[in-house]
Residue, then its C-alpha position, 0 to 999 in steps of 0.5 A: m655607538d656600536f662600531r662593529t661591522p654593520s650586518h648589511l655590510v658583511p657580505i659586501l666586505e667579504r666580496i671586496r676582500s675576496f676580489v682584492d686578494s684574488e684579483l689585485i694583490p697578484l698584480e702588485p708586482l707589475f705596479l711596484l716594479g714599474d711595468f705600467d704599460a703592461l698594468w694599465p690595460v689589465l686594471e681597466e679589465k678589473r675595473a669593468m669586473v667591479k662595475a659588473e659586481r655593482l661595487w663601483a664608486p661606493q662613495l657615490p649616490t646611486e644616481f651617479g652609478g655608486t652604491g649610495l652608502s653612508l660615510l661610515d659604511f664607506a669607511f669600512i670599505s676603504l679599509e678593505l681596499g687599502r690592503s692593496v696599492l691598487g684597491h681604491y683606483v680599481f673601485n674608482c674611489q681614489a684620491p683626488d678623484v673621490g674628493n672632486m666627485e664629492l665637491l662637484h656633487q655637493f657644489g657643482s652646477d647642473e652643467q658641471k655635473e653633466r660635463y665633468l662629474k658624470p664621466l668622472a663617476a663612470g671612470e671614463i676620465r680622471s681629474c686632479f686638484s691643484m692647491t699647494e704651491p712650492e713657494f708657499a707653506g702648505s700649512n697655511p692654505v689661504y696663503m697663495a699666489t695663484t690668481a684668477v682675474k676676470d676678463g669679459d666672461d672669462y677668468v685668466i689664471n696664472g700660477h705655479k702648483w705642485f703635488s697635483t696628484a694624478a695630473e698625468g693623463a687627467a682630463f681636468t683639474v680643480v684649481m684653487a686661485v685668488t679671485d678677490p685679493d682684497a677680501s677677508r683671508y677666508r674669502r679671497a680664493s675660489q675653486i675653478i675647473v680647468p680642462l688640461d687641454t686649455p692653452g697655457f696649462r702645462i705639466v712641468c714634471n712628475t715630482p720624484v717622491m723619494g726617488d719614485r716619479g710614478s705614472g698616471w694616477a699614481s704620480h704627483a705633478e708640478v704644473m703651471f698656469e700661464d694665462c689660462r683662460v676658462p669661462q667664469s661658469n667653470i667656478i664651483g659654487e660661489e666666488g670666494a667660497g674656495f676655502a670653505m668648500a675645501q674644508e667641507r672636502l677635507g672632513p670626509g677626505r680625512i676619513h677616506h685617508a685614515m681608513r685607507w691607512i688602517g687598511i695598509c696597516e692591516r696588510a703590513l701586519e699580515l705580511t709581518c706575521r706570515h714572514a715571522v712564522g716562516r723565517r727560520l733563524s736556525s733549524n729549530q727557531f723562527l723569527a716569531d719566537q723572538q720576544t721583540i718581534q712578539n712585542w712589535i706584533a702586539e703593539s701594532r695590533a693594539e694601535i691599529d685597533a685604537a685607530r680604527w675605532m677613532v676613525l669610525n667614531a669621527a665618520w659616524l659624527i660627520d654622518t649624524e652631525g656634520a663635518y663642523a661638529a666633528r672638526v676636533e675628531i677629524s684633526t685628532i684622527k689625522f695625526f694619530v692614524a698617520n703616526v700609527l701608520q708610520r710605526v706599523l710600517d717601520r716595524a714591518i720593514q724591520v721584521h722583513g730585514g733586507l726584503g723590507v726595503t726592496d720593492y718585492t713587497p709593498l712595504a717600501f712603496w708605502f713607506r716612501h709615499e705614506r710618510a707624507a701622511r703626516i704632512y698633507d691635508g694639514a701637518d701633524e703640528v697644526h692638528k695637534r694645535v687644534l686639539a690642544r686649544r679645545i682641551l685648554k679652552p675650559y681651563r682658560e675660561a675657569 
């Protein structure tokens, strides 16, 4: 498979890169220094510009206002958007909304699509996703205490979740809850829509991530469900299908994440090179003249290129054969690209010296928040185990 940029995408990517460079990167200081009150109305203006340019929600089919591109096509776009901390949000393809849109599009009822998917796709509302629980290991996604018990025509939900990304200001959450504790381990849980104005739902706090609580969509909340009552019609798909749907969501979701990480790496390398060639060590010597710096730049370039091709291969395989067929490739890119991201960011910060640990560039923000890339959606160790089992299988059978 040829993973060079498809010719039909070249003009689209050029427009997106130009928009990111001219409209979004200049706004990053407001975001990085926490001036959210000034930032949010400006971002709404930028979102309107993206809609006018017909670049909105590139991951969605045209019937929901998107561009109707394939997952492989969107992978190229996600890389460009990842170069700015504001890119995915302004184009309405940020987590967790992008995953909830895909979930509702694939499994939602007609009523759910009308009530939740359409306004979400239009950017009129935001959503969050409530799965991880502080009392239970996130590496075992079927192990949880949140329950949804039938009572008449309703579910009554009780539980404690955290890392519900973007809960502050969201209109609804999709909660993973146990609906049948006696079922097999992969059929115990379901995914249920809970509007955030439902009595019994509350945000405990925005969880500080290495000192940063964030705001709005750029935050992670700890939330409680205390006798939350919602109609049984709010279940997405069939009862007991929560884990299977989560797995379907994770395949494309990891492509989104991994290409966004590569976009971050590209921006970090750009910043590294610009700083290195402009930073004087003496009257006739620059930082870029140092062999160590040159080695770091070369290593970062090679690792980014390798990661990019691996992710595009996984996206192509999902498009052509489905997420199940690509499960090993999905696991491989998850841990490989997350570690490339960490190394590239660490080198970039080191090259920038004291400036690198400030919020005058996006490097420190990414270093704080993207360290979790090796944890969420399955810890590195889990994905390495999946790959190792696949490699060892023919040897065990020999």
